[in-house]
C-alpha positions in Angstrom: 19.5 19.2 -55.7 19.8 20.3 -59.3 17.0 22.7 -60.2 17.7 22.4 -63.9 18.3 26.0 -64.6 20.2 26.7 -67.8 23.8 27.5 -67.0 24.9 31.1 -67.0 28.3 32.6 -66.3 29.1 36.2 -65.2 31.9 38.4 -63.9 32.1 40.5 -60.8 34.3 43.5 -61.5 35.5 46.1 -59.0 34.0 49.5 -59.9 37.2 51.3 -59.1 37.3 54.8 -60.6 41.1 55.1 -61.0 41.7 54.9 -63.9 38.1 55.7 -64.9 37.8 53.3 -67.8 39.3 50.2 -66.2 36.0 48.7 -65.0 34.4 49.4 -68.4 37.3 47.7 -70.3 36.9 44.6 -68.1 33.2 44.6 -68.8 33.8 44.8 -72.5 36.3 42.0 -72.2 33.7 39.9 -70.4 31.4 40.4 -73.4 34.1 39.5 -75.9 34.9 36.3 -73.9 31.3 35.2 -74.0 30.2 35.8 -70.4 26.4 36.2 -70.0 26.5 38.8 -67.3 28.7 41.5 -65.8 28.1 42.8 -62.3 29.5 45.4 -59.9 29.3 45.9 -56.1 27.4 48.9 -54.8 28.9 51.0 -52.0 27.8 54.6 -52.6 29.9 55.8 -49.6 33.1 54.5 -51.1 34.9 57.4 -52.9 37.3 55.1 -54.7 34.4 53.5 -56.6 32.3 54.8 -59.4 28.6 55.2 -58.6 27.4 51.8 -59.5 24.2 52.9 -61.3 26.1 55.4 -63.5 28.6 52.7 -64.3 26.0 50.1 -65.2 24.4 52.6 -67.6 27.7 53.5 -69.2 28.7 49.8 -69.5 25.3 49.0 -71.1 25.9 51.8 -73.6 29.5 50.5 -74.4 28.4 46.9 -74.9 25.9 45.2 -77.1 24.9 41.8 -75.7 26.0 41.2 -72.1 23.6 41.7 -69.3 24.3 44.1 -66.4 23.5 44.0 -62.7 24.4 45.4 -59.4 25.8 42.9 -57.0 24.0 44.0 -55.0 22.4 47.5 -55.0 22.2 49.3 -51.7 18.5 49.7 -50.9 19.0 52.0 -47.9 20.6 54.6 -50.1 18.6 54.0 -53.3 14.9 55.0 -53.0 12.9 52.1 -54.4 10.4 54.1 -56.6 13.3 56.0 -58.3 15.4 52.8 -58.6 12.4 51.1 -60.3 12.2 53.9 -63.0 16.0 53.8 -63.4 16.0 50.1 -63.9 13.1 50.1 -66.4 14.7 53.0 -68.3 18.1 51.2 -68.6 16.3 48.0 -69.6 14.5 49.8 -72.4 17.6 51.6 -73.6 19.8 48.4 -73.5 17.2 46.2 -75.2 16.3 44.1 -72.2 19.8 43.6 -70.6 19.2 44.5 -67.0 18.9 42.3 -63.9 18.3 43.9 -60.5 20.4 42.6 -57.6 19.3 44.0 -54.3 20.7 44.1 -50.8 19.5 45.2 -47.4 22.6 47.2 -46.5 25.2 46.3 -43.9 27.8 49.0 -43.4 25.5 51.2 -41.2 28.0 53.7 -40.0 28.9 54.6 -43.7 25.2 54.5 -44.7 24.3 56.8 -41.9 27.2 59.1 -42.8 25.7 59.5 -46.3 22.3 60.5 -44.9 20.7 57.0 -44.8 18.6 55.8 -41.9 20.2 53.2 -39.6 18.1 50.1 -39.4 18.1 47.1 -37.2 18.7 43.8 -39.0 14.9 42.9 -39.0 14.0 46.4 -40.1 16.5 46.2 -43.0 15.0 43.0 -44.2 11.4 44.4 -43.9 12.5 47.5 -45.9 13.9 45.3 -48.6 10.7 43.3 -48.8 8.7 46.5 -49.2 11.2 47.8 -51.8 10.6 44.7 -54.0 6.8 45.3 -53.7 7.2 49.0 -54.7 9.5 48.3 -57.6 7.2 45.7 -59.1 4.2 48.0 -58.6 6.0 50.8 -60.5 6.7 48.5 -63.4 3.0 47.6 -63.7 2.5 50.3 -66.3 -0.7 48.6 -67.7 -2.4 49.1 -64.4 -4.7 52.1 -64.7 -5.0 52.9 -61.0 -2.3 55.2 -59.5 0.1 53.6 -57.2 -0.8 53.7 -53.5 1.4 51.9 -51.0 1.1 52.2 -47.3 4.1 50.5 -45.8 6.4 51.1 -42.8 9.2 52.3 -45.0 7.5 53.5 -48.3 4.4 55.5 -48.5 3.2 56.3 -52.0 0.1 58.5 -52.5 -1.1 58.2 -56.0 2.2 58.0 -57.8 2.1 57.3 -61.5 3.2 53.9 -62.7 5.7 53.1 -65.4 7.6 52.8 -67.5 7.5 49.1 -67.9 10.9 47.5 -68.6 11.6 45.9 -71.9 11.5 42.4 -70.4 10.6 40.9 -67.0 13.6 42.2 -65.0 14.6 39.5 -62.5 15.1 40.6 -58.9 17.9 38.8 -57.1 18.6 39.2 -53.4 21.9 38.9 -51.6 21.1 36.9 -48.5 22.6 34.6 -45.8 20.5 34.5 -42.7 17.1 32.8 -42.3 14.9 36.0 -42.3 16.5 37.1 -45.6 16.4 33.7 -47.1 12.6 33.5 -46.4 12.2 36.8 -48.2 14.0 35.3 -51.2 11.6 32.4 -51.2 8.5 34.6 -50.8 9.3 37.4 -53.2 12.6 37.2 -55.2 13.5 35.7 -58.6 16.9 34.6 -57.5 19.3 34.2 -54.6 22.8 35.7 -54.9 25.3 35.0 -52.1 29.1 34.9 -52.2 30.7 31.5 -51.7 33.5 32.8 -49.6 31.0 33.6 -46.8 29.5 30.1 -46.8 30.5 27.1 -44.6 30.0 23.4 -45.5 26.4 22.6 -45.7 25.2 26.2 -45.8 24.0 26.0 -49.4 21.8 23.0 -48.8 20.4 24.5 -45.6 19.7 27.9 -47.3 18.1 26.2 -50.3 15.7 24.3 -48.0 14.7 27.6 -46.2 14.1 29.3 -49.6 12.2 26.3 -50.9 10.0 26.1 -47.8 9.2 29.8 -47.9 8.4 29.6 -51.7 6.0 26.7 -51.1 4.4 28.6 -48.3 3.9 31.6 -50.6 2.4 29.4 -53.3 5.5 29.6 -55.5 7.4 26.9 -57.3 10.9 26.8 -55.8 12.3 25.8 -59.2 11.4 29.2 -60.4 14.0 30.9 -58.1 17.4 31.0 -59.7 20.4 30.2 -57.5 23.5 32.4 -58.3 26.8 32.5 -56.5 29.9 34.8 -56.5 33.1 32.8 -56.7 36.4 34.5 -55.8 39.4 32.3 -56.7 43.0 32.9 -56.1 45.0 34.4 -59.0 46.2 31.8 -61.5 43.9 29.0 -60.2 44.2 25.9 -62.4 41.1 25.2 -64.6 40.9 21.6 -63.3 40.5 22.9 -59.8 37.8 25.3 -60.8 35.9 22.5 -62.6 36.1 20.1 -59.7 34.8 22.9 -57.4 32.0 24.1 -59.6 30.4 20.8 -60.6 29.0 19.9 -57.2 27.7 23.4 -56.7 25.6 23.0 -59.9 24.6 19.4 -59.7 24.1 19.0 -56.0 23.4 22.5 -54.7 21.3 23.8 -57.5 23.5 26.8 -58.6 22.5 28.0 -62.1 24.7 31.1 -62.4 28.4 31.2 -61.6 29.8 34.7 -61.2 33.6 35.0 -61.2 35.1 37.7 -59.0 38.3 38.8 -60.6 39.8 41.9 -62.2 42.6 40.0 -63.8 42.1 39.7 -67.6 44.2 36.6 -67.7 41.9 34.9 -65.1 38.8 35.9 -67.1 40.3 34.6 -70.3 41.3 31.2 -68.8 38.0 30.8 -67.1 36.1 31.5 -70.4 38.3 29.3 -72.6 39.0 26.3 -70.3 36.5 26.2 -67.4 33.1 27.3 -68.9 33.1 24.8 -71.9 34.2 21.9 -69.7 31.6 22.6 -67.0 28.8 23.0 -69.6 29.8 19.7 -71.2 29.9 17.8 -67.9 26.7 19.3 -66.6 24.9 18.5 -69.9 26.1 14.9 -69.7 25.2 14.5 -66.1 21.7 16.0 -66.5 21.0 13.8 -69.5 22.1 10.7 -67.5 19.9 11.7 -64.5 16.9 12.8 -66.6 17.0 16.3 -65.2 14.8 18.7 -67.2 16.1 22.2 -67.8 13.9 25.2 -67.5 14.1 29.0 -67.4 
């Protein structure tokens, strides 16, 4: 199913801190090559990585047009009310260039070692659902009433709202299993998995779960953007990329392709030879099929 989302292309850069400026340089290259988005994984317990939020802020300051996002941010180690203010602040400072990718956590030994609370799988999904609620409530700066939230994982007692971000910051969720996918359908603006973790038919099955949950929540499934991380082998031929990506877009509804690579040559080839060809073929196919594009 093609949801008709305008195509976007991004990069997924390793936030390695040795040398310190390497990830920043790759983000700047991503902007120069015309990518729409640059993203970084978030593992606060990994000493070989920059802190992702600090890196996102620095990259936003060192670029001018490209959007930035965590892919995905670790909710167990990032308190939702504080993350809401951080995201709104960076969105204001960057001129509306922030997207918020969120995850429920997974490496629980490492999370617990950093002072986080170990959760069961259902608990981690429920906490993420509450985090989305809290973040959106903090952003409602025009609401006069102070923020009160009585959840199982977040309890706010008269917290002040704001600031509001510069634009409607989309919240994307990294998800694979049914409980998380239903959360995407009920509350999120986008679904962000990695293709390497998917088996044949998984995209279609997950889309159906998301769409059913969206409909049950009174939401239009077409309003939920489908994103995907793609990790290709070094030097992969553009023709192979094109053949692989077109079905994901035209049959599985993916609207945002995020290339996972730290190789400048791969980024350059993808931008010069893959993106234009994919855009052209998708436009032609959509026109022939009468697919309407939307936000």
